[in-house]
Backbone as a ProteinNet text record, in pm:
[ID]
protein_1_A
[PRIMARY]
MVQLRRNHSSNNKGLVTTFRLIIFLIIAVIALVGSFIYYKKTFLNSSTYIQEIDYSDRTFLPSATGEIVFHKYYTLSYVEKYELAEWTAYMLNKDLLNKPNVDRFQNFIPDYNVSTRSSFYSDYANSGYIRGHLVPAGDMAFDTVAMRESFYMSNITPQHRAFNNGIWKELEENIRDWTYKSETLYIITGPVLTNPITTIGIENRVTVPSAFYKVIMDYSSPEKKGIAFIIPNELSVRRLEEYMCTIDDVERATGLDFFNEMINDVEEEKLESIADKNLWKVSEKRYQLRLNKWNYE
[TERTIARY]
5151	5187.7	5100	5098.8	5007.9	4839.6	4835.1	4672.8	4649.9	4766	4779	4748.5	4811.6	4776.1	4633.4	4606	4482.3	4357.8	4409.5	4305.3	4357	4462.9	4506.2	4419.5	4436.8	4389.7	4205.3	4179	3994.7	4002.3	4069.9	4000.8	4037.2	4134.9	4181.1	4043.6	4040.2	3887.5	3740.7	3731.6	3612.4	3624.2	3753.1	3760.5	3748.7	3750.7	3738	3549.6	3558.3	3464.5	3323.6	3350.7	3295.9	3286.5	3432.1	3436.6	3361.2	3427.6	3302.8	3174.7	3104.2	2954.3	2916.2	3015.1	2971.3	2976.6	3105.1	3097	2995.2	2953.9	2818.9	2703.4	2682.1	2554.5	2573.1	2693.1	2685.3	2653.7	2722.4	2665.1	2557.3	2521.3	2328.6	2235.6	2307.2	2238.9	2222.2	2372.5	2409.2	2320.5	2317	2208.3	2071.8	2023.4	1895.2	1843.9	1907.1	1899.2	1906.6	2011.8	1986.7	1858.1	1863.2	1756.2	1599.7	1597.4	1466.6	1489.6	1613.1	1624.3	1571.9	1677.5	1592	1436.7	1419.9	1227.5	1169.4	1185.9	1159	1148	1260	1276.1	1214	1206.5	1185.9	1043.5	988.4	840.5	744.7	789.8	697.2	671.9	807.4	803.9	720.8	782.9	735.8	556.6	534.7	386.9	326.6	362.1	299.6	211.6	320.4	216.9	113.5	109.2	-8.2	-161.5	-109.9	-191.7	-212.7	-122	-196.4	-272.8	-306.2	-482.8	-582.4	-654.7	-779	-893.5	-848.5	-924.7	-1056.2	-1130.6	-1266.7	-1296.1	-1264.2	-1341.6	-1343.8	-1497.7	-1533.2	-1640.1	-1577.2	-1627.9	-1651.7	-1514.3	-1469.5	-1488.2	-1587.6	-1663.4	-1765.4	-1779.4	-1898.7	-2006.6	-2109.3	-2277.3	-2220.9	-2326.7	-2286.5	-2458	-2422.2	-2564.6	-2547.3	-2458.1	-2377.8	-2399.9	-2315.4	-2330.1	-2182.5	-2176.7	-2060.3	-1967	-1858.7	-1752.1	-1634.8	-1682.6	-1568.3	-1404.7	-1281.3	-1146.2	-1113.3	-964.7	-903.3	-860.4	-777.9	-738.2	-818.8	-923.3	-970.3	-1115.8	-1187.7	-1378.9	-1406.1	-1502.3	-1565	-1691.7	-1739.7	-1917.7	-1926.7	-1953.7	-1965.2	-2086.8	-2139.7	-2255.8	-2219.4	-2334.7	-2358.9	-2376.3	-2479	-2510.6	-2356	-2281.4	-2113	-2061.9	-2086.2	-1941.4	-1817.2	-1874.3	-1730.3	-1759.6	-1601.3	-1655.5	-1696.3	-1813.4	-1802.4	-1711.7	-1654.7	-1578.3	-1469	-1356.7	-1293.9	-1250.7	-1197.1	-1184	-1073.2	-942.6	-901.5	-791.5	-706.5	-648.1	-478.5	-404.1	-266.4	-188.1	-47.7	27.4	175.1	292.1	423.7	460.4	459.6	480.1	432.3	316.8	337.2	382.8	437.7	513.7	646.3	691.4	786.5	874.3	745.1	762.2	834	909.5	993	872.8	840.1	758.6	779.2	713.4	640.2	613.7	671.3	663.2	502.1	542.2	424.2	352.8	210.1	75.6	128.1	60.7	117.1	-48.3	-140.1	-286.4	-396.8	-449.3	-568.1	-688	-760.8	-894.7	-999.4	-1096.3	-1239.4	-1221.7	-1375.6	-1387	-1532.3	-1534.3	-1627.4	-1694.8	-1630.7	-1739.7	-1823.2	-1861.5	-1956.3	-2057.3	-2156.2	-2231.2	-2296	-2280	-2352.6	-2209.8	-2109.2	-1982.1	-1926.9	-1792.4	-1717	-1711.6	-1625.4	-1600	-1502.9	-1480.2	-1355	-1193.3	-1081	-1023.6	-999.2	-1101.5	-1097.1	-1207.8	-1283.2	-1369	-1240	-1139.2	-1052.5	-964	-984	-939	-954.7	-847.8	-894.5	-957.2	-919.5	-1055	-978.4	-886.7	-761.2	-803.2	-831.3	-815.8	-739	-685.3	-584.2	-642.8	-638.1	-643.3	-636.6	-652.8	-644.7	-649.6	-569.6	-602	-694.1	-760.7	-830.6	-759.9	-721	-663.3	-506.1	-402.9	-295.9	-237.8	-162.8	-72.3	47.2	99.8	170.4	185.8	56.1	19.2	-46.7	-20.8	-70.7	52.6	172.2	313.1	347.2	291.2	326	303.3	217.2	148.3	136.1	123	99.9	-59.7	-129.7	-266.7	-312.1	-237.1	-299.9	-292.9	-145.7	-105.5	-208.2	-227.5	-332.7	-492.1	-547.6	-655.9	-674.4	-560.9	-571.5	-559.4	-540.7	-582.2	-719.1	-764.5	-906.3	-998.5	-1021.7	-1089.6	-1227.8	-1302.6	-1374.9	-1288.1	-1152.5	-1040.2	-997	-1017.2	-996.2	-1106.3	-1075.6	-1140.7	-1044.3	-1123.8	-1077.8	-1041.2	-928.6	-801.6	-730.1	-724	-650.5	-481.1	-394.4	-276.7	-228.2	-176.3	-98.7	-185.7	-299.5	-370.3	-324.6	-321.4	-263.8	-115.3	-48.7	90.1	102	75.3	105.1	66.7	-44.2	-122.5	-160.1	-208.2	-302.5	-150.5	-21.6	59.8	115.1	145.2	204.6	140.9	16.5	-90.2	-64.2	-69.4	-71.8	101.3	194.5	359.7	324.5	246.4	248.4	176.9	67.8	2.9	98.2	160.3	221	327.4	427	479.3	442.4	265.6	147.2	172.2	186.6	151.3	254	338.7	496.1	513.3	437.6	467.7	314.1	230.2	103.3	102.8	11.9	26	-105.2	-201.7	-284.6	-339.4	-360.3	-414.7	-557.2	-636.2	-789	-777.7	-818.4	-778.5	-908.7	-984.7	-1130.9	-1087.3	-1123.8	-1093.3	-1200	-1277.1	-1328.2	-1372.9	-1436.9	-1479.9	-1604.8	-1559.7	-1716	-1753.2	-1917.6	-1966.5	-2085.2	-2101.6	-2194.8	-2098.3	-2148.5	-2141.6	-2023	-1997.5	-1967.8	-1880.2	-1788.4	-1709	-1772.8	-1777.2	-1832.5	-1846.3	-1897.6	-1839.7	-1757.3	-1721.3	-1630.4	-1667.3	-1578	-1614.9	-1760.9	-1750.1	-1863.3	-1939.1	-1884.4	-1954.2	-2052	-1914.8	-2000.8	-1967.4	-2044.3	-2039.1	-1993.5	-1860.7	-1789.5	-1723.8	-1854.8	-1858.3	-1723.3	-1661.5	-1514.9	-1576.5	-1517.1	-1536.4	-1457.8	-1547.2	-1491.9	-1393.1	-1370.9	-1333.5	-1279.5	-1203.6	-1171.4	-1170.2	-1189.1	-1152.6	-1107.7	-1032.8	-928.6	-973.9	-999.9	-1064	-965.9	-860.3	-760.6	-839.1	-799.6	-880.9	-719.4	-651.1	-565.5	-641.8	-680.7	-747.6	-674.4	-579.7	-451.5	-410.1	-422.3	-402.1	-240.9	-225.2	-292.3	-387.9	-300.6	-328.9	-411.7	-541.3	-660.9	-690.1	-683.2	-715.7	-750.4	-811.5	-864.5	-832.1	-827.2	-851.7	-879.7	-913.2	-951.1	-921.6	-926	-878.1	-1000.3	-1046.6	-1115.3	-1022.6	-979.1	-898	-935.5	-999.5	-1031.2	-935.2	-1026.5	-947.2	-898.4	-739.3	-722.7	-528	-484.2	-317.8	-355.4	-307	-261	-100.5	-72.9	24.9	31.9	-108	-148.6	-59.6	-47.5	-27.8	-99.9	-95	-97	-233.1	-180.3	-240.9	-334.5	-359.6	-457.2	-600.1	-555.3	-705.9	-764.9	-687.9	-702.1	-846.3	-912.8	-1014.3	-1099.9	-1222.8	-1283.5	-1361.2	-1362.6	-1391.7	-1602.4	-1620.4	-1778.5	-1758.7	-1685.6	-1716.4	-1710.7	-1602.6	-1659.8	-1764.6	-1837	-1986.6	-2091.9	-2024.2	-2122.5	-2133.9	-2024.7	-1972.5	-2077.5	-2053.9	-2050	-2202.4	-2270.1	-2342.7	-2382.8	-2224.8	-2224.9	-2154.3	-2187.1	-2149.6	-2048.5	-1896.4	-1813.5	-1767.4	-1725.6	-1702.5	-1837.4	-1916.3	-2035	-2029.9	-2033.3	-1971.8	-1853.2	-1799	-1636.3	-1630	-1703.1	-1650.1	-1824.4	-1790.9	-1921	-1935.7	-2080.8	-2130.3	-2049.6	-2028	-1957	-1813.8	-1728.2	-1592.6	-1604.2	-1701.6	-1672.9	-1700.8	-1813.8	-1852.9	-1709.3	-1638.1	-1486.3	-1416.6	-1373.6	-1304	-1261.9	-1474	-1486	-1471.8	-1482.5	-1518.6	-1378.7	-1263.1	-1171.4	-1057.8	-1009.3	-859.3	-797.3	-719.8	-592.3	-475.7	-416.9	-297.7	-162.9	-132.6	-23.7	-21.1	-104.1	-103.2	-50.2	-64.9	-24.7	77.3	197.7	280.4	294.6	286.9	319.8	488.1	539	693.2	690.8	792.7	816.8	895.9	953.2	1061.9	930.7	855.1	771.2	626.2	649.2	588.8	643.6	822	903.5	861	853.3	882.3	784.6	662.5	561.5	547.2	618.5	611.2	684.2	818.2	923.5	943.2	878.5	841.2	728.7	608	548.7	493.9	434.3	300.1	335.1	462.1	459.9	492.5	497.8	507.5	382.1
1175.8	1116.8	1125.5	1264.6	1367.1	1323.1	1249.7	1239.5	1068.7	959	839.8	877.1	986.9	981.7	1018.2	1114.9	1129.8	1048.8	918.5	804.6	724.9	708.2	647.8	707.4	813.7	882.5	845.1	837.3	837.9	718	609.5	465.5	432.6	540.5	508.9	578.7	718.3	751.6	734.6	612.7	530.2	412.7	354	237.6	268.2	384	421	481.5	548.8	562	471.9	352.1	235.9	159.8	174.7	98.4	167	299.8	366	349.5	284.1	298.6	156.9	55.3	-85	-67	23.4	17.4	113.4	196.8	294	198.8	100.8	-17.1	-96.8	-161.2	-291.8	-218.1	-81.7	-4.4	6.1	55.4	80.6	-18.5	-112.2	-306.8	-330.1	-354.6	-369.1	-229.5	-133.5	-75.8	-82	-93.2	-106.6	-272.7	-333.7	-494.6	-503.6	-435.6	-340.4	-271.2	-170.6	-88.9	-164.4	-309.1	-422.4	-441.3	-503.2	-624.6	-535.8	-425.7	-361.1	-263.6	-260.3	-202.2	-337.8	-441	-585.6	-631.5	-599.6	-626.8	-494.4	-370	-310.5	-259.2	-276.9	-233.4	-354.1	-409.7	-516.7	-598.6	-677.5	-771.8	-709.3	-546	-471.1	-431.7	-462.7	-461.6	-573.8	-687.1	-780.2	-776.6	-740.9	-725.8	-623.6	-582.5	-521.1	-567.8	-669.1	-715	-869.4	-893.9	-999.5	-931.9	-856.8	-777.9	-724.9	-802.8	-757.3	-659.6	-524.4	-444.3	-405.1	-473.9	-478.4	-629.4	-696.8	-796.7	-761	-734.3	-654.9	-772.2	-851.6	-957	-949.2	-859	-865.8	-704	-680.4	-494.3	-574	-493.8	-497.9	-431.7	-456.9	-438	-272	-165	-33.5	70.5	97.2	271.8	375.1	378.3	532.4	479.7	584.3	559.8	530.3	412.2	347.1	427.2	456.1	485.6	451	390.3	334.8	413.2	418.4	471.5	334.1	365.2	281.1	165.1	261.2	109.5	110.9	140.9	151.3	198.6	134.1	176.1	207	296.4	334.5	308.2	363.8	406	516.5	657	759.6	809.8	801.4	845.1	1017	1086.8	1209.8	1288.7	1200.7	1246.9	1289.7	1198.1	1239.8	1274.1	1311.6	1400.7	1263.4	1124.9	1041.3	927.4	867.9	752.4	652.5	530.6	450.1	327.3	368	217.5	260.1	156.6	209	81.9	-5.5	-146.1	-159.9	-205.3	-230.1	-398.1	-410.3	-499.9	-502.4	-520.7	-532.1	-646.4	-622.6	-772.6	-711.4	-792.6	-798.2	-731.9	-728.8	-669.4	-551.7	-502.6	-358.7	-290.8	-316.6	-280.8	-249.3	-341.6	-336.9	-240.7	-226.5	-133.2	3.5	90.8	203.6	307.1	342.7	515	573.8	620.1	764.9	843.4	957.2	1097.4	1109.7	1187	1216.4	1314.4	1261.4	1377.6	1477.7	1615.6	1705.5	1776.9	1778.4	1852.8	1772.8	1752	1728.7	1792	1679.6	1803.8	1677.3	1744.2	1747.9	1648.6	1502.6	1356.4	1411.1	1479.5	1501.1	1396.2	1248.3	1166.7	1103.3	1166.9	1171	1244.6	1189.1	1281.3	1390.7	1377.4	1503.3	1548.6	1528.3	1618.6	1575.7	1556.8	1578.2	1637.5	1611.7	1728	1772.6	1937	1982	2002.6	2062.9	2088.2	2155.3	2287.6	2423.3	2366.1	2285.5	2162.4	2173.1	2139.6	2118	2216.5	2289.2	2441.2	2472.9	2531.2	2528.8	2429.2	2318.7	2225.5	2133.4	2169	2029.2	1875.8	1855.8	1739.7	1785.1	1658.6	1670.3	1591.9	1622.5	1528.4	1421.7	1249.9	1133	1031.9	959.8	877.3	764.3	683.8	586.8	514.4	468.4	438	480.1	413.4	467.6	543.4	699.6	651.6	601	506.7	481.4	312.3	257.3	141	170.8	298.2	368.4	434.4	436.4	470.6	398.5	261.1	187.3	292.3	365.3	464.7	607.1	640.9	791.2	808.7	718.8	793.6	754.6	605	532.4	632.7	708.9	814.1	962.8	973	1113.5	1067.2	952	886.2	885.5	913.5	826.2	996.1	1110.8	1180.9	1297.9	1208.3	1261.7	1250.9	1366.7	1399.1	1306.2	1187	1144.8	1027.2	982.8	927.4	931	1065.2	1159.5	1182.3	1143.7	1169.3	1219.3	1314.4	1361.3	1328.2	1287.8	1218.3	1293	1300.5	1328.3	1281.7	1383	1402.9	1264.4	1266	1154	1034.3	1019.2	899.3	860.9	961	953.2	879.8	966.3	973.1	821.7	840.2	684.3	550.9	519.2	387.4	347.4	429.4	442.1	393	457.7	453.5	318.8	328	171.4	53.4	65.2	-38.3	-94.3	95.3	71.9	0.3	47.8	-20.3	-162.7	-256	-367	-468.1	-377.8	-422.9	-447	-363.9	-375.2	-498.4	-503.7	-608.2	-767.9	-776	-865.1	-939	-783.3	-830.9	-896.9	-852.3	-912.6	-1081.5	-1090.4	-1244.1	-1295.8	-1272.9	-1295	-1270.9	-1358.1	-1345.8	-1220.2	-1211.4	-1107.6	-1058.2	-960.7	-921.6	-837.5	-846.8	-737.9	-670.1	-521.6	-457	-348.3	-303.6	-237.3	-177.1	-38.6	62.7	194.2	181.3	334.4	372.3	463	507	430	446.8	389.1	494.5	530.2	633	616.7	571.5	564.9	595.7	687.6	821.2	928.2	971.7	1046.8	1122	1201.6	1275	1428.3	1497.6	1623.4	1613.5	1772	1790	1867.5	1901.9	2012.9	2078	2209.3	2299.9	2335.8	2434.9	2535.6	2513.5	2512.6	2473	2291.5	2212.4	2086.6	2047	1978.2	1956.2	1783.5	1812.8	1637.5	1562	1496.5	1397.1	1356.9	1356	1345.9	1209.7	1102.6	948.4	940.8	854.4	859.9	716.5	630.3	531.2	504.1	405.4	380.3	196.1	149	14.9	-50.5	-155.5	-209.1	-364.2	-416.6	-582.7	-571.9	-719.8	-773.3	-942.2	-918.5	-1088.4	-1131.1	-1244.2	-1366.7	-1451.2	-1441.9	-1572.2	-1650.1	-1642.5	-1727.8	-1863	-1993.9	-2112.5	-2131.7	-2199.6	-2289.4	-2234	-2143.2	-2034.4	-1946.1	-1967.7	-1842.9	-1794.8	-1666.2	-1590.4	-1493.4	-1389.6	-1304.8	-1225.1	-1098.2	-1033	-884	-790.4	-655.1	-584.5	-466.6	-392.3	-241.5	-221.7	-112.8	-19.5	117.1	153.3	286.5	324.9	486.4	608.3	701.6	847.3	918.8	873.8	928	854.5	912.3	888.8	771	655.1	519.6	489.7	447.4	375.5	242.2	183.5	46.4	-44.9	-163.6	-272.6	-258.9	-225.6	-279.5	-410	-520.7	-649.2	-645.1	-564.7	-533.6	-490.4	-425.5	-411	-510.4	-584.7	-704.6	-775.4	-762.6	-805.9	-915.8	-999.9	-1042.5	-973.5	-1039.6	-934.2	-895.3	-961.9	-1008.3	-935.8	-892.4	-748.2	-666.8	-644.1	-488.1	-488.6	-631.9	-625.5	-586.2	-611.9	-584.9	-399.6	-339.1	-246.9	-138.1	-146	-67.6	-94.2	-244.8	-274.5	-321.9	-334.8	-378.3	-532.5	-589.8	-744.9	-739.9	-833.5	-819.1	-970.1	-924.2	-1115.2	-1192.2	-1135.8	-1209	-1279.9	-1177.5	-1239.9	-1349.3	-1286	-1341.4	-1491.8	-1502.8	-1638.9	-1719.8	-1862.6	-1947.6	-1918.9	-1943.8	-1939	-1974	-2095	-2196.9	-2119.1	-2100.7	-2046.8	-1918.8	-1831.1	-1683.4	-1709.3	-1754.5	-1771.6	-1820.5	-1913.4	-1942.2	-1857.9	-1744.3	-1684	-1562.9	-1508.5	-1415.5	-1433.4	-1547.6	-1562.8	-1516	-1572.8	-1601	-1471.9	-1429.6	-1367	-1410	-1485.8	-1560.4	-1475.7	-1433.2	-1271.2	-1393.2	-1485.5	-1568.1	-1560.2	-1566.4	-1575.2	-1409.5	-1311.4	-1210.1	-1096.6	-1121.2	-1098.2	-897.1	-863.3	-711.4	-699.1	-599.6	-520	-455.8	-538.1	-491.1	-358.6	-312	-231.7	-92.1	-130.5	-17.3	46.1	-32	-35.6	82.2	38.9	144.2	248.5	283.2	422.3	469.7	413.7	470.7	511.8	484.1	520.7	615.5	648.2	722.5	816.9	769.8	940.3	950.3	861.9	892	987.7	923.3	980.4	1132.5	1155.8	1319.2	1413.8	1368.6	1396.1	1514.1
-4807.5	-4693.9	-4592.6	-4577.5	-4510.5	-4548	-4626.8	-4692.2	-4576.8	-4607.6	-4550.4	-4366.3	-4343.5	-4208.4	-4159.2	-4228.3	-4171.5	-4210.9	-4298.9	-4333.4	-4166.8	-4162.4	-4017.3	-3933.6	-3926.2	-3782.1	-3765	-3897.6	-3906.9	-3898.3	-3917.1	-3891.3	-3729.8	-3684.1	-3497.7	-3434.5	-3511.4	-3420.2	-3443.2	-3558.1	-3599.3	-3503.2	-3470	-3375.9	-3245.8	-3177.8	-3069.3	-3033.4	-3133.7	-3110.1	-3111.3	-3178.8	-3188.4	-3078.5	-3006.1	-2864.2	-2759.9	-2780.3	-2706.8	-2688.5	-2815	-2799.4	-2736.2	-2761.2	-2746	-2600	-2501.1	-2364.5	-2324.5	-2382.8	-2317.8	-2343	-2426.6	-2453.1	-2334.6	-2325.2	-2197.1	-2080.6	-2037.5	-1933.2	-1905.1	-2014.2	-2000.6	-1996.3	-2071.2	-2020.7	-1904.4	-1806.7	-1723.6	-1579.2	-1643.5	-1542.3	-1566.7	-1672.7	-1716.6	-1611.9	-1637	-1585.6	-1416	-1403	-1215.9	-1164.7	-1208.3	-1217.2	-1193.5	-1297.9	-1282.1	-1175.3	-1147.1	-1009.8	-901	-878.5	-801.4	-763.2	-865.6	-891	-834.7	-862.9	-876.5	-690.8	-661.2	-507.4	-429.6	-464.7	-409.9	-375.2	-541.2	-562.3	-560.9	-656.5	-643.2	-534.1	-476.8	-332.3	-259.1	-243.6	-117.1	-131.9	-194.5	-226.7	-215.2	-190	-188.5	-23.5	73	191.8	202.6	136	108.4	49.8	-26.1	-86.3	-18.7	92.7	142.5	239.2	271.7	339.7	289.4	255.8	182	211.4	211.5	258.4	217.9	131.9	127.9	209.3	282.1	380.7	496.7	506.7	613.8	718.7	730	787.2	941.8	944	1086.1	1195.7	1100	1161.8	1240.8	1386.8	1487.7	1423.5	1508	1555.7	1499.9	1487.8	1449	1515.1	1565.8	1578	1496.5	1471.8	1377.1	1231.3	1201.7	1046.3	989.8	970.7	897.1	774.1	789.8	705.6	646.5	541.7	476.8	425.3	459.2	413.9	386.4	307	233.3	344.3	455.6	513.5	617.4	712.9	778.5	790.3	911.8	867	1070.8	1033.9	1112.8	1157.1	1287.1	1272.8	1356.3	1290.3	1382.9	1418.7	1568.9	1593.3	1605	1539	1537.9	1665.8	1747.7	1886.9	1989	1980.3	2059.7	2000.5	1835.7	1750.4	1785	1812.6	1817.9	1739.6	1684.4	1604.5	1792.9	1739.3	1858.9	1844.1	1655.3	1688.6	1556.9	1572	1421.5	1431.3	1246.5	1309.1	1181.3	1164.5	1080.4	1079.1	1002	1045.1	990.4	1063.6	1107	1098	1062.4	1013.4	999.6	1025.4	1057.8	937.5	805.6	703.3	660.3	720.8	724	801.6	934.9	1040.5	973.4	877.3	842.6	725.3	709.8	572.8	622.2	569	609.5	670.5	767.1	754.8	692.4	656.2	577.2	639.5	596.4	769.6	763.9	930.8	1000.8	954.7	935.5	893.6	993.7	972	1043.8	1108	1050.5	1028.6	1041.7	1158.8	1146.7	1056.5	984.5	871.6	906.6	888.1	913.4	823.4	858.2	735.9	649	565.6	514.6	451.9	449.9	430.2	513.1	675.9	764.5	694.4	623.8	606.6	661.5	840.8	932.7	961.9	924.2	894.8	1077.8	1075.1	1178.8	1227.9	1376.5	1451.6	1400.1	1426.6	1388.2	1511.6	1445.9	1503.6	1633.7	1585	1711.3	1798.3	1764.2	1902.1	2026.3	1991.4	2092.9	2177	2067.6	2141.5	2299.3	2375.8	2516.6	2578	2587.8	2605.7	2743.6	2787.5	2881.5	2828.2	2655.7	2615.8	2463.7	2506.3	2349.4	2285.1	2128.1	2013.1	2020.8	2058.1	2063.8	1970.3	1913.4	1788.2	1824.7	1741.1	1790.8	1726.5	1594.5	1473.1	1497.2	1573.1	1623.4	1461.4	1424.7	1316.3	1290.7	1415.1	1434.2	1332.2	1371.4	1275.2	1148.5	1088	954.4	883.3	933.6	852.3	782.7	746.1	613.2	480.3	455.4	346.2	373.4	271.1	285	307.6	234.2	262.1	368.1	411.9	568.2	626.3	629.3	777.4	763.8	624.7	623.7	643.3	625.1	682.6	833.6	923.6	1045.5	1136.3	1007.7	1147.9	1071	1019.4	1010.2	1120.1	1159.2	1304.8	1351.4	1271.1	1270.6	1349	1385.4	1406.2	1516.1	1597.7	1672.5	1808.8	1927.3	2057.4	2167.7	2228.9	2340.3	2463.7	2507.1	2551.6	2676.6	2838.8	2875.8	2864.2	2837.9	2799.8	2863.4	3035.8	3102.2	3033.8	2999.6	2952.7	2778	2716.4	2539.1	2570.9	2637.8	2653	2691.7	2778	2924.3	2858.1	2910.2	2906.5	2801.2	2698.5	2596.7	2478.7	2515.6	2394.2	2412.6	2560.5	2605.1	2530.8	2540.5	2454.5	2337.1	2257	2138.5	2090.7	2153.7	2118.9	2148.9	2245.5	2272.4	2151.9	2156.2	2023.9	1891.8	1831.3	1774.2	1782	1934	1940.6	1927.4	1933.3	1914.5	1772.6	1737.9	1566.7	1501.1	1553	1510.4	1468.1	1565.9	1611.8	1584.6	1508.5	1399.8	1294.6	1215.8	1096.3	1031.9	1124.1	1108.8	1279.1	1273.5	1366	1367.5	1422.8	1363.8	1442.8	1470.8	1597.4	1600.6	1738.6	1703.1	1849.5	1815.2	1941	1916.7	2062.2	2030.3	2175.6	2226.4	2368.3	2404.8	2561.1	2638.9	2637.3	2571.8	2583.4	2722.6	2790.3	2894.6	3014.6	3099.5	3188.7	3136.2	3027.9	3018.2	3083.7	3080.5	3187.2	3101.8	3042.7	2988.1	2841.5	2788.4	2658.1	2593.7	2494.6	2450.7	2351.6	2316.3	2169	2152.2	2076.2	2072.8	1949.6	1841	1709.3	1730.5	1786.3	1810.4	1933.7	2000.8	2105.7	2137.7	2133.2	2137.7	2310.5	2292.5	2398.6	2491.5	2622.9	2649.4	2728.4	2646.5	2685.6	2821.4	2910.9	3044.4	3067.9	2947.9	2925	2834.7	2758.6	2582.8	2579.6	2540.3	2507.5	2332.6	2334.2	2272.8	2258.2	2109.7	2122.4	2013.7	2069	1958.4	1893.4	1802.6	1770	1658.3	1736.7	1640.9	1561.9	1471.1	1416.2	1315.5	1336.7	1231.4	1308.8	1278.4	1322.3	1329	1442	1518.3	1646.4	1704.6	1786.6	1811.4	1795.4	1773.6	1931.4	1951.9	2071.9	2033.1	2133.2	2111.4	2309.1	2327.1	2422.7	2425.3	2545.6	2551.7	2622	2637.4	2744.1	2767.2	2857.4	2905.1	3014.4	2970.2	3023.6	3102.6	3235.9	3204.2	3140.7	3111.7	3059.9	3167.3	3220.5	3286	3343.6	3413.5	3419.1	3535.4	3495.1	3520.3	3533.1	3718.7	3733.5	3729.3	3672.6	3707.8	3609	3627.5	3494.4	3391.7	3301.2	3154.3	3151.2	3262.2	3244.6	3351.5	3424.5	3504.7	3428.9	3334.1	3233.8	3112.9	3143.4	3007.8	3112.1	2969.1	3013.2	2851.5	2907.2	2794.2	2654.7	2595.4	2442.3	2499.2	2599.6	2616.9	2729.7	2797.6	2896.7	2800.8	2691.3	2616.5	2568.3	2492	2450.8	2547	2676.2	2798.5	2815.6	2835.3	2823.6	2725.9	2599.1	2451.4	2416.6	2439.7	2358.3	2223.5	2205.4	2031.6	2051.9	1929.3	1888.2	1844.2	1838.1	1801.9	1743	1619	1465.8	1486.7	1489.7	1464.3	1336	1230	1109.6	1055.2	1117.3	1049.4	1134.2	1281.3	1319.8	1377.2	1340	1403.7	1535.3	1552.1	1757.3	1804.5	1775.3	1899.4	1917.9	1781.7	1821.2	1956.6	1856.3	1882.1	2042.4	2104.6	2214.8	2303.4	2282	2327.9	2280.2	2252	2223.9	2307	2277.1	2346.3	2504.2	2563.8	2688.3	2757	2701.2	2773.1	2731.5	2845.4	2883.5	2927.6	2842	2869.9	2910.9	2979.7	2993.8	2984	2941.9	2957.8	2811	2682.9	2563.1	2518.4	2600.8	2547	2638.5	2641.2	2697.3	2704.7	2800.5	2813.4	2846.1	2774.1	2766	2905.4	3025.2	3137.5	3094.4	2995.1	2982.6	2902.2	2896.2	2768.4	2972.8	3023.3	3134.1	3238.2	3267.6	3306.4	3266.8	3144.3	3050.5	3073.5	3112.2	3153.5	3272.2	3380	3493.3	3527.6	3441.5	3467.6	3382.1	3242	3150.9	3084.2	3012.6	2920.2	2992.2	3110.4	3236	3222.5	3202.2	3236.5	3120.5	3015.4	2881.5	2847
[MASK]
+++++++++++++++++++++++++++++++++++++++++++++++++++++++++++++++++++++++++++++++++++++++++++++++++++++++++++++++++++++++++++++++++++++++++++++++++++++++++++++++++++++++++++++++++++++++++++++++++++++++++++++++++++++++++++++++++++++++++++++++++++++++++++++++++++++++++++++++++++++++++++++++++++++++++

């Protein structure tokens, strides 16, 4: 009888073990399928928005007097004489902005892709000017490489603190608002290098621009449109709309030619000669924030 009970117990244990193995396999299969679905939704689908922008497309780049440097997510033209980029250019769309933000990079780094080398972090020490981005870190927050690239010193310019924290910030945030309403925006940013304020730095004589510009093109149908800004490098309480101008105005101020290769001559002439403020609505809330807070941070 003892032997029979042992056999019965062994059979039960075998059945329990088999049952547990089947349950384990079912759970494993469910977990595997679930992981695949999550991966597909999170990684495969999320990567499509990066593929929507062709970073090899250089036709929208302006003319240049400096050394053209290609980074992964933006391009610049660096002028050694001024130790500044005369322009930076990149594309932005709402899918990039919708991606969860990566951590902000904390260090400004020299750009050794510039053959003559860029300015250094130390050039700004005790200068009275802060290190202002041309390509905003906020626009590059969709990817760790993009974020790091925005902190290259070739992308940095001497800016008045109240300008950087105030109207420049307001403009950057409005551009992100406009991006959400467009398929893709082409954004070109740079300093106005005529009549500079001064130079800073001991090792590199970095030019302090008197003003900065942004050129924005929405080349998606059905409403193709462009707008530009020239803003003095100083505290401002004026409305952002007051600095709106045509792309032609920026060409005259900088000597650069914008979108010559991307747009045919007839369309280029039309888009660059019009600054329709009604097509570029500015946030009243952000204007009030600038007046009451940002200008004094």
